[in-house]
C-alpha positions in Angstrom: -212.3 -112.9 20.0 -214.0 -110.6 17.9 -211.7 -108.1 16.6 -214.0 -104.6 16.1 -213.9 -103.2 12.7 -211.8 -99.8 12.6 -213.6 -96.7 12.6 -213.1 -95.0 9.3 -212.3 -91.3 9.3 -215.0 -88.9 9.1 -215.8 -87.6 5.7 -213.6 -84.2 5.0 -215.7 -81.3 4.9 -216.1 -79.4 1.1 -213.8 -76.6 2.8 -211.3 -79.0 3.4 -211.5 -80.6 -0.4 -211.5 -77.2 -1.5 -208.4 -76.1 0.7 -206.1 -79.3 -0.8 -207.5 -78.6 -4.0 -205.8 -75.0 -3.7 -202.7 -76.1 -1.9 -201.4 -79.3 -3.7 -199.2 -81.1 -1.3 -196.2 -81.2 -3.7 -196.4 -77.3 -5.4 -193.6 -75.2 -4.1 -193.9 -72.9 -1.8 -194.3 -69.1 -4.1 -193.8 -65.8 -3.5 -195.6 -62.5 -4.7 -193.2 -59.6 -4.6 -194.9 -55.8 -5.5 -193.6 -52.4 -5.6 -195.6 -49.7 -3.8 -195.8 -46.5 -5.7 -197.7 -47.0 -8.6 -198.3 -50.7 -8.1 -199.9 -51.1 -4.9 -200.9 -47.6 -4.4 -201.4 -44.4 -6.6 -198.9 -42.1 -4.1 -198.9 -39.3 -6.9 -200.7 -36.8 -4.9 -198.4 -37.4 -2.0 -195.4 -37.1 -3.6 -196.5 -34.0 -5.8 -197.5 -32.1 -2.3 -194.1 -33.2 -1.0 -192.3 -31.7 -3.7 -193.8 -28.6 -3.5 -193.1 -28.1 0.2 -189.6 -29.0 -1.1 -189.6 -26.6 -3.9 -190.9 -23.5 -1.2 -188.5 -24.7 1.6 -185.1 -24.8 -0.2 -185.9 -22.8 -3.5 -185.8 -25.9 -6.0 -187.2 -24.9 -9.4 -187.1 -28.5 -10.9 -190.4 -29.6 -11.9 -192.0 -32.9 -10.4 -192.0 -34.1 -13.6 -188.2 -34.2 -13.4 -188.3 -35.9 -10.1 -191.2 -38.4 -11.7 -188.8 -39.7 -14.2 -186.5 -41.4 -11.7 -189.2 -43.0 -9.6 -188.0 -46.7 -8.7 -184.9 -45.3 -7.1 -183.8 -44.5 -3.5 -184.0 -40.7 -2.7 -180.6 -39.6 -2.6 -179.6 -41.3 -5.7 -182.8 -39.3 -7.6 -181.4 -36.0 -6.0 -177.9 -36.7 -6.8 -179.4 -37.5 -10.8 -181.1 -34.1 -10.2 -177.8 -32.3 -9.3 -179.3 -31.0 -5.6 -177.2 -31.2 -3.3 -178.2 -30.3 -0.2 -179.7 -34.0 0.2 -180.2 -34.7 3.8 -181.9 -31.7 4.2 -184.2 -31.6 1.6 -184.6 -35.2 2.3 -186.3 -34.2 5.8 -188.4 -31.5 4.3 -189.7 -34.1 1.8 -190.1 -37.2 4.3 -192.1 -34.7 6.9 -194.4 -33.5 4.2 -194.9 -37.1 2.8 -195.9 -38.7 6.2 -198.4 -35.6 6.7 -199.9 -36.1 2.9 -199.9 -40.4 3.4 -203.9 -39.8 3.8 -203.8 -38.3 0.0 -202.8 -42.2 -1.5 -205.5 -44.2 -2.4 -205.3 -47.8 -3.5 -205.7 -49.3 -6.9 -209.1 -50.6 -8.0 -208.8 -54.2 -7.5 -205.8 -54.3 -5.5 -206.6 -55.5 -2.0 -208.9 -58.3 -3.3 -206.1 -59.6 -5.5 -203.8 -59.6 -2.7 -206.4 -61.2 -0.2 -206.7 -63.7 -3.2 -202.9 -64.7 -3.3 -203.0 -65.4 0.5 -205.9 -67.5 0.4 -204.3 -70.0 -2.2 -201.0 -70.2 0.2 -198.6 -67.6 -1.6 -196.0 -65.5 0.5 -196.2 -61.8 0.1 -193.9 -59.1 0.2 -192.9 -55.6 -0.3 -190.0 -54.1 -2.3 -189.5 -50.2 -1.9 -187.3 -47.8 -2.6 -189.4 -45.6 -0.3 -187.7 -45.1 3.1 -189.7 -47.3 5.9 -191.0 -43.9 7.6 -193.0 -43.3 4.8 -194.0 -46.6 3.2 -195.3 -47.5 6.8 -198.4 -45.2 7.3 -199.0 -45.9 3.3 -199.2 -49.7 3.7 -201.5 -49.2 6.8 -203.9 -48.5 4.2 -204.1 -52.0 2.5 -204.2 -54.1 5.6 -202.8 -56.7 3.8 -200.9 -59.6 5.4 -196.9 -59.0 3.8 -194.9 -61.3 5.4 -191.4 -59.0 4.7 -191.3 -55.3 3.6 -188.1 -54.5 2.4 -186.9 -50.8 1.8 -183.6 -49.2 1.8 -183.4 -48.7 5.4 -182.4 -52.2 5.9 -179.1 -53.9 4.6 -177.7 -54.2 0.9 -177.9 -51.8 -2.2 -181.2 -50.3 -3.5 -183.1 -50.8 -7.0 -181.8 -51.7 -9.6 -179.5 -53.6 -7.6 -181.2 -57.4 -6.7 -180.4 -56.9 -3.3 -183.6 -56.2 -1.6 -185.5 -58.5 -3.5 -182.9 -61.4 -2.8 -183.4 -60.4 0.5 -187.3 -60.3 0.4 -186.7 -63.9 -0.6 -184.6 -64.9 2.0 -186.7 -63.8 4.5 -189.6 -65.6 3.3 -188.0 -68.4 2.3 -189.0 -68.8 -1.4 -186.4 -69.7 -4.0 -186.2 -67.2 -6.7 -187.3 -69.5 -9.7 -190.8 -69.7 -7.4 -191.1 -65.8 -7.2 -193.0 -62.8 -9.0 -192.0 -59.1 -8.6 -194.7 -56.9 -10.2 -193.2 -53.4 -10.7 -193.8 -50.3 -13.0 -190.5 -48.8 -13.4 -187.4 -49.7 -15.5 -185.8 -49.9 -12.2 -188.1 -53.0 -11.1 -187.5 -54.7 -14.3 -184.0 -54.1 -14.0 -183.6 -55.3 -10.3 -185.8 -58.3 -11.3 -183.6 -59.4 -14.0 -181.0 -59.5 -11.7 -182.4 -61.4 -9.1 -183.5 -64.3 -11.6 -187.0 -63.5 -10.9 -189.8 -63.5 -12.8 -191.1 -60.0 -13.8 -194.5 -58.8 -14.2 -195.3 -54.9 -15.2 -198.1 -53.0 -13.9 -199.8 -51.3 -16.3 -201.6 -49.2 -14.5 -198.5 -47.5 -12.8 -196.2 -44.8 -13.7 -193.7 -45.8 -16.4 -193.2 -48.0 -19.3 -191.1 -51.6 -19.4 -188.2 -51.4 -21.4 -186.6 -54.4 -23.4 -186.5 -57.1 -23.2 -190.1 -56.7 -23.1 -192.0 -58.2 -20.3 -195.5 -59.7 -19.3 -197.4 -56.6 -19.0 -200.6 -56.6 -17.1 -203.8 -53.7 -17.5 -205.1 -54.0 -14.5 -204.6 -55.9 -10.7 -207.1 -58.7 -11.7 -205.1 -59.9 -14.3 -202.5 -61.4 -11.4 -204.7 -63.9 -10.9 -203.9 -65.9 -13.6 -200.6 -66.5 -11.7 -202.5 -68.6 -9.1 -203.7 -71.6 -11.3 -199.7 -72.0 -13.1 -198.3 -75.4 -12.3 -194.8 -74.8 -14.2 -192.0 -73.0 -12.9 -192.7 -69.2 -13.8 -189.3 -68.1 -15.3 -189.9 -71.1 -17.8 -193.1 -69.3 -18.4 -191.7 -66.8 -19.8 -192.8 -63.9 -17.5 -188.9 -62.2 -18.0 
């Protein structure tokens, strides 16, 4: 009896080959975590409007620049540092006005395209912010990007500069700290990443300056795309 020759599987489509080249089977899952204010979105107009409302409603005389100096920290932490005692009332005023003014925020040029490039390359995306969820949600809705996790002070753990929110985000994503990058723009972001053992990249388009030891600094969102072509552990590449 003649045994029929085995039928060869069809040749992979060009799109399948591209996908295989982009996602090597032996590459560990990687994660890109990002701060919100000053990294994903320019929210300064929102914060300025909310702070003016706080000044009017609570007789606060401190200028917005005093508040801005502590960006990256949780709101109550900032209030304590500014010497404001009626924190709960001030928070309610600030958050209500922030939600109402969310339309004033806008994404930085190129951010959305960069995020989608990382998704296409099979990176997992997450947001780690000190902004409470009620204020973060309408802002992130502007971007329309598939974030697999969003960590805010509303959850468990301590806020930045503690490493907790970064580490919890990585637990959500199932990614090892050595295979993750955190992009921030304030000193507390850099400190939180270092304490979490995660590579840090400073967003040069943001609101703050990097501190010592000098981190990797990128001037524009599209400069993050070079991370897509790295096959070595990110921390060993000297990004922290």
